[in-house]
C-alpha positions as semicolon CSV with decimal commas, in nm:
position;residue;x (nm);y (nm);z (nm)
1;X;1,535;16,063;-5,842
2;X;1,577;16,314;-5,560
3;X;1,530;16,687;-5,596
4;X;1,885;16,737;-5,720
5;X;1,842;16,497;-6,010
6;X;2,050;16,223;-5,853
7;X;1,952;15,863;-5,906
8;X;1,819;15,689;-5,597
9;X;1,854;15,342;-5,749
10;X;2,097;15,256;-5,472
11;X;2,464;15,179;-5,433
12;X;2,635;14,848;-5,476
13;X;2,769;14,709;-5,151
14;X;3,048;14,466;-5,078
15;X;2,802;14,180;-5,110
16;X;2,714;14,289;-5,466
17;X;2,358;14,393;-5,383
18;X;2,212;14,738;-5,438
19;X;2,070;14,937;-5,148
20;X;1,826;15,226;-5,159
21;X;1,927;15,447;-4,869
22;X;1,720;15,723;-4,707
23;X;1,901;15,964;-4,479
24;X;1,693;16,168;-4,232
25;X;1,836;16,503;-4,128
26;X;1,688;16,824;-3,997
27;X;1,921;17,124;-4,037
28;X;1,800;17,262;-3,703
29;X;1,893;16,957;-3,496
30;X;2,242;17,088;-3,421
31;X;2,103;17,405;-3,265
32;X;1,991;17,243;-2,939
33;X;2,211;17,276;-2,633
34;X;2,188;17,067;-2,314
35;X;2,385;17,328;-2,120
36;X;2,739;17,423;-2,028
37;X;2,959;17,126;-1,945
38;X;2,699;16,866;-2,042
39;X;2,859;16,583;-2,244
40;X;2,564;16,538;-2,484
41;X;2,610;16,778;-2,773
42;X;2,353;16,774;-3,057
43;X;2,607;16,984;-3,250
44;X;2,773;16,653;-3,341
45;X;2,488;16,591;-3,589
46;X;2,574;16,908;-3,777
47;X;2,939;16,803;-3,787
48;X;2,847;16,456;-3,915
49;X;2,624;16,604;-4,185
50;X;2,887;16,851;-4,305
51;X;3,146;16,575;-4,327
52;X;2,931;16,333;-4,524
53;X;2,819;16,613;-4,762
54;X;3,181;16,703;-4,834
55;X;3,249;16,335;-4,904
56;X;2,958;16,349;-5,152
57;X;2,755;16,083;-4,975
58;X;2,434;16,291;-4,997
59;X;2,442;16,234;-5,372
60;X;2,418;15,858;-5,322
61;X;2,105;15,854;-5,108
62;X;1,775;16,029;-5,059
63;X;1,803;16,311;-4,806
64;X;1,478;16,358;-4,613
65;X;1,381;16,623;-4,361
66;X;1,176;16,433;-4,102
67;X;0,831;16,526;-3,985
68;X;0,801;16,634;-3,621
69;X;0,647;16,354;-3,418
70;X;0,314;16,457;-3,265
71;X;0,192;16,418;-2,909
72;X;-0,023;16,119;-3,009
73;X;0,278;15,955;-3,177
74;X;0,487;15,983;-2,860
75;X;0,198;15,852;-2,647
76;X;0,203;15,523;-2,836
77;X;0,474;15,431;-2,585
78;X;0,515;15,711;-2,333
79;X;0,266;15,801;-2,059
80;X;0,035;16,093;-2,139
81;X;0,131;16,293;-1,829
82;X;0,501;16,253;-1,908
83;X;0,455;16,375;-2,267
84;X;0,245;16,668;-2,140
85;X;0,524;16,757;-1,898
86;X;0,790;16,750;-2,171
87;X;0,568;16,970;-2,387
88;X;0,512;17,233;-2,120
89;X;0,833;17,255;-1,920
90;X;1,090;17,522;-2,010
91;X;1,396;17,663;-1,831
92;X;1,176;17,957;-1,725
93;X;0,885;17,745;-1,598
94;X;1,063;17,446;-1,448
95;X;1,022;17,574;-1,091
96;X;0,647;17,539;-1,141
97;X;0,708;17,169;-1,210
98;X;0,933;17,114;-0,908
99;X;0,709;16,839;-0,770
100;X;0,728;16,624;-1,084
101;X;1,087;16,690;-1,199
102;X;1,215;16,415;-0,971
103;X;0,933;16,176;-1,064
104;X;1,018;16,214;-1,433
105;X;1,393;16,196;-1,356
106;X;1,457;16,537;-1,512
107;X;1,743;16,733;-1,361
108;X;2,120;16,706;-1,384
109;X;2,171;16,427;-1,640
110;X;1,851;16,508;-1,827
111;X;1,822;16,886;-1,793
112;X;1,543;17,113;-1,908
113;X;1,678;17,321;-2,199
114;X;1,536;17,556;-2,459
115;X;1,340;17,369;-2,724
116;X;1,350;17,037;-2,537
117;X;1,017;16,914;-2,672
118;X;1,092;17,023;-3,029
119;X;1,422;16,835;-3,007
120;X;1,237;16,519;-2,899
121;X;0,982;16,560;-3,179
122;X;1,261;16,607;-3,431
123;X;1,482;16,310;-3,348
124;X;1,183;16,081;-3,298
125;X;1,030;16,188;-3,630
126;X;1,346;16,077;-3,808
127;X;1,340;15,727;-3,659
128;X;0,967;15,671;-3,708
129;X;0,992;15,820;-4,058
130;X;1,274;15,579;-4,136
131;X;1,058;15,288;-4,019
132;X;0,777;15,407;-4,248
133;X;1,019;15,416;-4,543
134;X;1,118;15,057;-4,475
135;X;0,758;14,946;-4,424
136;X;0,648;15,096;-4,756
137;X;0,949;14,948;-4,937
138;X;1,075;15,290;-5,042
139;X;1,414;15,220;-4,884
140;X;1,632;14,923;-4,799
141;X;1,825;15,118;-4,536
142;X;1,709;15,427;-4,344
143;X;1,950;15,637;-4,137
144;X;1,872;15,876;-3,851
145;X;2,191;15,968;-3,667
146;X;1,999;16,206;-3,438
147;X;1,801;15,911;-3,297
148;X;1,906;15,614;-3,087
149;X;1,815;15,751;-2,743
150;X;1,781;15,408;-2,589
151;X;1,760;15,484;-2,215
152;X;1,426;15,669;-2,208
153;X;1,150;15,484;-2,021
154;X;0,772;15,494;-2,049
155;X;0,737;15,750;-1,768
156;X;1,081;15,900;-1,724
157;X;1,392;16,042;-1,882
158;X;1,723;15,864;-1,832
159;X;2,083;15,888;-1,945
160;X;2,040;16,207;-2,156
161;X;1,736;16,049;-2,327
162;X;1,381;16,185;-2,299
163;X;1,176;16,008;-2,568
164;X;1,264;15,656;-2,677
165;X;1,257;15,698;-3,055
166;X;1,378;15,339;-3,098
167;X;1,077;15,186;-2,923
168;X;0,843;15,404;-3,131
169;X;1,022;15,307;-3,455
170;X;1,002;14,937;-3,362
171;X;0,629;14,972;-3,293
172;X;0,596;15,119;-3,641
173;X;0,794;14,829;-3,792
174;X;0,569;14,579;-3,613
175;X;0,280;14,702;-3,825
176;X;0,445;14,536;-4,123
177;X;0,681;14,275;-3,978
178;X;0,611;13,973;-3,761
179;X;0,952;13,993;-3,592
180;X;1,191;14,285;-3,539
181;X;1,551;14,252;-3,422
182;X;1,714;14,530;-3,219
183;X;2,096;14,538;-3,192
184;X;2,279;14,787;-2,970
185;X;2,656;14,856;-2,993
186;X;2,662;15,160;-2,763
187;X;2,900;15,122;-2,467
188;X;2,593;15,151;-2,240
189;X;2,325;14,885;-2,206
190;X;2,013;14,946;-2,418
191;X;1,793;14,923;-2,110
192;X;1,494;15,131;-2,223
193;X;1,439;14,926;-2,537
194;X;1,495;14,594;-2,361
195;X;1,249;14,688;-2,086
196;X;0,980;14,788;-2,337
197;X;0,989;14,448;-2,509
198;X;1,103;14,223;-2,223
199;X;0,791;14,005;-2,224
200;X;0,731;13,962;-2,598
201;X;0,877;13,734;-2,863
202;X;0,795;13,979;-3,143
203;X;1,102;14,189;-3,068
204;X;1,442;14,045;-2,991
205;X;1,695;14,276;-2,826
206;X;2,070;14,214;-2,839
207;X;2,295;14,455;-2,648
208;X;2,677;14,456;-2,636
209;X;2,784;14,681;-2,347
210;X;3,016;14,752;-2,056
211;X;2,882;14,575;-1,750
212;X;2,970;14,623;-1,386
213;X;3,006;14,954;-1,206
214;X;2,882;15,148;-1,507
215;X;2,561;15,327;-1,609
216;X;2,284;15,211;-1,621
217;X;2,394;14,903;-1,422
218;X;2,166;14,661;-1,608
219;X;2,229;14,403;-1,879
220;X;2,349;14,095;-1,696
221;X;2,404;13,781;-1,904
222;X;2,130;13,617;-1,697
223;X;1,870;13,878;-1,798
224;X;1,709;13,688;-2,085
225;X;1,349;13,809;-2,094
226;X;1,034;13,692;-1,921
227;X;0,722;13,493;-2,006
228;X;0,670;13,487;-2,382
229;X;0,987;13,693;-2,409
230;X;1,215;13,443;-2,236
231;X;1,545;13,415;-2,429
232;X;1,440;13,702;-2,659
233;X;1,658;13,944;-2,462
234;X;2,027;13,882;-2,523
235;X;2,284;14,064;-2,312
236;X;2,656;14,059;-2,386
237;X;2,831;14,199;-2,075
238;X;3,183;14,318;-2,155
239;X;3,480;14,450;-1,963
240;X;3,667;14,769;-2,045
241;X;3,928;14,793;-2,319
242;X;3,766;14,553;-2,564
243;X;3,927;14,582;-2,908
244;X;3,807;14,515;-3,261
245;X;3,918;14,153;-3,279
246;X;3,767;14,059;-2,942
247;X;3,442;14,239;-3,021
248;X;3,394;14,061;-3,355
249;X;3,478;13,732;-3,186
250;X;3,141;13,773;-3,014
251;X;2,942;13,996;-3,248
252;X;2,954;13,787;-3,564
253;X;2,874;13,441;-3,419
254;X;2,601;13,581;-3,192
255;X;2,432;13,785;-3,466
256;X;2,468;13,499;-3,716
257;X;2,294;13,263;-3,474
258;X;2,021;13,518;-3,400
259;X;1,957;13,570;-3,771
260;X;1,944;13,194;-3,832
261;X;1,700;13,121;-3,550
262;X;1,493;13,438;-3,524
263;X;1,469;13,536;-3,894
264;X;1,358;13,897;-3,838
265;X;1,164;14,092;-4,099
266;X;1,346;14,415;-4,007
267;X;1,646;14,522;-3,800
268;X;1,718;14,834;-3,596
269;X;2,090;14,887;-3,527
270;X;2,181;15,144;-3,262
271;X;2,532;15,269;-3,346
272;X;2,630;15,452;-3,028
273;X;2,980;15,590;-3,091
274;X;3,078;15,597;-2,724
275;X;3,216;15,245;-2,771
276;X;3,499;15,400;-2,975
277;X;3,849;15,433;-2,839
278;X;3,903;15,760;-2,652
279;X;3,539;15,846;-2,588
280;X;3,486;16,100;-2,311
281;X;3,244;15,873;-2,122
282;X;3,327;15,532;-2,270
283;X;3,589;15,272;-2,181
284;X;3,605;15,047;-2,488
285;X;3,882;15,048;-2,747
286;X;3,712;15,007;-3,086
287;X;3,846;15,175;-3,397
288;X;3,607;15,338;-3,643
289;X;3,664;15,045;-3,879
290;X;3,594;14,794;-3,602
291;X;3,274;14,974;-3,503
292;X;3,166;15,000;-3,867
293;X;3,232;14,630;-3,922
294;X;2,916;14,569;-3,717
295;X;2,718;14,784;-3,963
296;X;2,879;14,609;-4,259
297;X;2,800;14,266;-4,119
298;X;2,436;14,343;-4,036
299;X;2,391;14,507;-4,379
300;X;2,513;14,188;-4,547
301;X;2,196;14,000;-4,445
302;X;1,997;14,225;-4,681
303;X;1,709;14,271;-4,437
304;X;1,533;14,613;-4,409
305;X;1,761;14,809;-4,180
306;X;1,719;15,123;-3,968
307;X;2,046;15,278;-3,847
308;X;2,025;15,520;-3,554
309;X;2,283;15,708;-3,349
310;X;2,299;15,711;-2,970
311;X;2,587;15,789;-2,737
312;X;2,917;15,945;-2,837
313;X;3,085;16,222;-2,642
314;X;3,414;16,295;-2,818
315;X;3,226;16,480;-3,090
316;X;3,497;16,485;-3,358
317;X;3,514;16,104;-3,341
318;X;3,135;16,067;-3,343
319;X;3,122;16,264;-3,669
320;X;3,402;16,053;-3,816
321;X;3,232;15,728;-3,717
322;X;2,881;15,808;-3,843
323;X;3,014;15,956;-4,166
324;X;3,217;15,641;-4,231
325;X;2,917;15,421;-4,146
326;X;2,700;15,620;-4,386
327;X;2,958;15,523;-4,649
328;X;2,920;15,159;-4,544
329;X;2,542;15,188;-4,579
330;X;2,562;15,316;-4,938
331;X;2,849;15,082;-5,025
332;X;3,133;15,334;-5,062
333;X;3,477;15,307;-4,903
334;X;3,577;15,661;-4,804
335;X;3,926;15,807;-4,832
336;X;4,097;15,843;-4,497
337;X;4,231;16,188;-4,585
338;X;3,946;16,419;-4,497
339;X;3,806;16,673;-4,745
340;X;3,782;17,032;-4,629
341;X;3,452;17,084;-4,444
342;X;3,273;17,334;-4,223
343;X;3,437;17,198;-3,907
344;X;3,776;17,109;-4,048
345;X;3,966;17,256;-3,752
346;X;3,800;17,005;-3,515
347;X;3,978;16,718;-3,689
348;X;4,337;16,840;-3,660
349;X;4,621;16,783;-3,648
350;X;4,585;16,468;-3,863
351;X;4,266;16,561;-4,058
352;X;4,187;16,195;-4,118
353;X;3,859;16,006;-4,100
354;X;3,958;15,685;-3,924
355;X;4,008;15,668;-3,547
356;X;4,254;15,393;-3,454
357;X;4,243;15,187;-3,136
358;X;4,485;15,281;-2,857
359;X;4,720;15,064;-2,652
360;X;4,462;15,045;-2,370
361;X;4,466;14,712;-2,189
362;X;4,190;14,468;-2,289
363;X;4,027;14,332;-1,972
364;X;3,837;14,068;-2,174
365;X;4,045;13,749;-2,172
366;X;4,009;13,494;-2,454
367;X;3,878;13,249;-2,193
368;X;3,609;13,494;-2,080
369;X;3,504;13,568;-2,438
370;X;3,486;13,199;-2,530
371;X;3,281;13,115;-2,220
372;X;3,048;13,409;-2,287
373;X;3,003;13,313;-2,650
374;X;2,922;12,954;-2,559
375;X;2,656;13,060;-2,306
376;X;2,501;13,312;-2,546
377;X;2,478;13,060;-2,830
378;X;2,324;12,805;-2,595
379;X;2,057;13,055;-2,488
380;X;1,978;13,155;-2,846
381;X;1,948;12,788;-2,939
382;X;1,658;12,761;-2,692
383;X;1,446;12,992;-2,905
384;X;1,150;12,864;-3,100
385;X;1,163;12,943;-3,470
386;X;0,812;13,082;-3,507
387;X;0,720;13,351;-3,253
388;X;0,358;13,441;-3,193
389;X;0,110;13,689;-3,341
390;X;0,084;14,070;-3,296
391;X;-0,058;14,220;-2,981
392;X;0,079;14,574;-2,954
393;X;-0,135;14,877;-3,019
394;X;0,032;15,026;-3,324
395;X;0,093;15,383;-3,431
396;X;-0,127;15,520;-3,711
397;X;0,004;15,548;-4,064
398;X;0,169;15,873;-4,158
399;X;-0,067;16,136;-4,282
400;X;-0,004;16,308;-4,617
401;X;0,252;16,585;-4,603
402;X;0,424;16,465;-4,286
403;X;0,742;16,367;-4,461
404;X;0,916;16,600;-4,700
405;X;1,229;16,566;-4,904
406;X;1,504;16,815;-4,832
407;X;1,820;16,836;-5,036
408;X;2,134;16,990;-4,889
């Protein structure tokens, strides 16, 4: 039971299995502000939360306020001097750090803003806390929509991301699981996560993304990993305008093959909503239902699953998408007509949940998709079925009192 007396036994999904879902949310996360004109708006988390509460989804899962990740937690992946910099720099003091701003790639895309370090601690705590829930078998699915900042590197910020919560959550999962699968459906390549695990077979990364003249410029089909990690990095380079049908034509056979061969003990699915139709920075043409079909499909394997956010810059559609996907996680099909909520005016004039695809041209021909699928399946078939033993230094277990339940 949670603090409101609601049963946490789980919800029945489309595959007939119950799921115990933990949802990590800090009510302060929407207060952070990257600055005027910046496309990344943490306010979208507050909008998502309000929407799912008014749909009643909070009653079908455990709502948890995450602990704030500590310096030593962040240093399990990030360099000490980089973490120290993030901790100390403020808008008022950044001139004192002028010499290292460029080295740490902090500036226009990744600005210094009020509460920057607290924001990093908050979103990272949700992802690592979700991994702990899965490791201790207290949840089947954990959700942290404030996480998913997949571009951050060991020693630098990148693409609006400062701390790579995904890498830290995967390191936590590796304490309990021999193999972890990372799937990324953001429009941008999941470069920070891929780079972190490029030479190991204990983590397999699969990224579906726009490739070509597009940030971050990585994620070629031929980038397959190195050394022990060869063929454990899977990149699916796509052209603009891809629609639901074309996307699933690749997603389902590729993920099915990965699951068959790799047999992960846990999965992290990054649900960047900038792959939706009409995103401010994206160029794909997925509907909310098409995007959520990826969540539904991965959920159907009934493997411990961590869902995290990521990109998404048309905020009203981000909220729609992540609310709908929360419904998928708990096994509830939500009504398209939106209930009144705290941000109702954002969703006019239609006030509906689902975002349809547009008539944007699909630059991914059937021939290209078939050729890509064939090459991907061939590469995955080269994998050995039993990857090797642990070798990463692993984060410590949570200490008592670091995770507290919060009910909206």
